[in-house]
N, C-alpha and C positions, 0 to 999 in steps of 0.2 A: 847794644846789650840784648836787643830782641833777637838779632840773628845768632848771637852767641848762645842764648838760652835754647833757641830752636835747635842748634847743632848739638848741644848737650842732650836734649831730649831724644833726638834721632840716634845718637850714639848709645844711649841707655836702652832704647828699643832694640837695637841691633844686638847688644850684649844679651838681653833677655831672650831674644829669639834663638841665639846660639846656645844658651843654656838649656832651653826647652828641647832643641834638636839633640843636644848631647844626652839628655835624660831619655829621650825616645830611642836613641841608638843603644843605650845601655839596656833598656827594657827588651829590645829586640835580641840582644846577645843572651840575656837570661832565658828568653823563651826558646832558644835553640831551634828556631824554625828555619825553613819550612819542613814539612814532612818529606821523608824520602824512604825508598824501599830497602835500602841497605842498613837499616837500623838493626842493632844486635839483639833485640828483645824477643825474637821468635826464630824457630827453626822447625823444618819438616823432618820427621824421623820415620824410618821404615818400621812398620809394625802396626798392629791393630790398636784401637783406642784403649781397650781394656789393659793390654800389656804395657803400652807406653805410659798411660796415666799412673798405673801402679809403680812403674819404674821411677816416675817423677817423685812420687811420695817417698819411695825408698831413698832416693838421692837427697831429698831434703832432710829426712830423719838421720841419715848417716853422717851429716855434717854438723850435728848438734843443734839444729833449729827446733824450737818448740812450736808445734802446730797450734793454731787457733781455730776455734769452731767457726764455720762459715755457713750461712743460710743458702748460698748459691751452690748448686752441684757442679763439680768439676773445678772449683776454685780452692786452692790451698794457700794459706798464709802462715808464714813462720817467722820467728824472731830469734836473734842470737845477740848476746852481749859479750863484750870484752873490754878490758881496761888497759890502754897503753901505759898509763901512769896513774898515780894515786888520785890526781885531781880531774882526770878525764875519763869519761865513760862513753863508749861507742856502741850504738845499737843498729843492727842491720835488719831491716824489714824486707822479707822476700815474699812475693806473690806470684803464683803460677796459675795458668789455665791450660787445660789439655782438651783437645777435640779430635775425633776420628774423622778423617777425610773420606771414608768409604771407598778407598781405592788401594788399600794395603798400606797406607801411610797415615800418620797423625801429626798434627801441628801443636807445638808447645810454645806458649807465651810466658815470659818471665820478666819481672821488673823488681829491681832491688833499690832500696832507699837507705842511705847512711845518715844517721843522726848522732851528733856529738853533743854531749852534755858535760858541763863543767861546774865545779863547786864555786858558788858566788856568795858574797856577803850581802845579807838583806837586813836593813835596819828594822828594829822592832820598836813598837810604841805601846804605851800604857795609858788608858783613859781613866780619869778619876773625876768624880763630881756627880751632880744630879741635874738632869734636864739641861737648860741652856748654860748652866754653870760648869759644864763638863770641860775638863782640861786634858789635852793630850800631850804626853811627855815622852821623850825617847827613853828606852829602857835597855839599850844595847843593840847587839847585832847577832845574827845566826847564819851559819853556812847552809845553803840549800843548793840542790842540783838543778841547774837551769839549762835549757837548750841554747846552744850558741851557734849551731850550724846544722842545716838539713838540706840534703840534695839527693837527686836520683843518680845512681851509679851508671855511668855510660861507658865504662871500659869494656871493649869487646872481649878481652882475655878473661874477664870475670865470667861472662855468660858462656863463652866457648868451653870453659872448664866445666861448667854445670851441664851443658848439653852433652859433653863427652862422657860424663859420669852417668847420665841417663841412658845413653846408648850402650854403655857397658852393662847396665842392669837389663836392658832389653835383650842383649845377646845371651845373658844368662838364662832368661826366661825362655828364649827360643830353644836352648839346649835341653832344658828340663821338661818342657811341655810335650814334645813328641812322645816321650816315654809314658807320660800319664795318659795320653790319648790312646796309645797302643794297649794299655791295660784295660781301658774301657771298651775298646773295640774287640778285644779277644775274650769272650766269655769263658773259654776253657781255662784261661789263666786265673780268672776270678773264682771258678768253681772247682779248681783242682783239689782244694782242701776245704771241706765243709767247716763252718764255724764251730766253735767248741760246744754250743748248745745242741746243734744238729748231731755232732759226734756222740754226745751223751744219749740222745734219743734213739739213734740207730744202732747203738752198741748191743750185742747179744747179751741175754740175761746170764748172770753168773751162776755156775753149777751149785747145787745145794751142798752143804757141808757133809763130810763122809759119815759123821755120827748121827746124822738126821735120820729118822724112821719114816719110811714111805707109808701112806695110808693103805689099809688092807683092801684087797680086791672085792668088788661087789658082785653078787650073783653066784650061782653054782657053776663053776667051770668044769666040774667032773661029769655032769650030765650031758 
């Protein structure tokens, strides 16, 4: 009997160790480690930081994301909601960071999180009584929106489409900015026509009306 009990104890220990190892492996899968350089969350784009960062903001706003205020400069956070069906609500949180590399290029970091919320029944209770004699009784149920899933989007196609949109806006800025710089560098173009205020000051005085009488000459011109 003693040997049998000892064997059962050893078997239980082996099963427990296997369960712990299984949990550890699941945690490792959730962590998605280790880190690697091919992650789809960043991209280097040709252009100065001012142009690229402005293009990032245009890309976010053009897709219907609502920007949130951030205390950190260069960080933009936006959210967008949609409903695949009446009971499910999906929220996408998008956070971007833009930095100038000081070599004619800029790097853009972007991370998106998908959150699913679903209508769930929650039991409601009502308390009645005074002090220790208080009694809590069920009073029905209500439907509330609760989060059922939250994860970071890791699809490279999602981020590649965002970076392509940013590059498109950078190209538009590159086409429009040389014309602005040419206007600033060419003062003749700016001074070709004076402003309306200067035109009114430099305009010659209007002639007097024909029926106006000129003042009589002073002094004796006959002498």
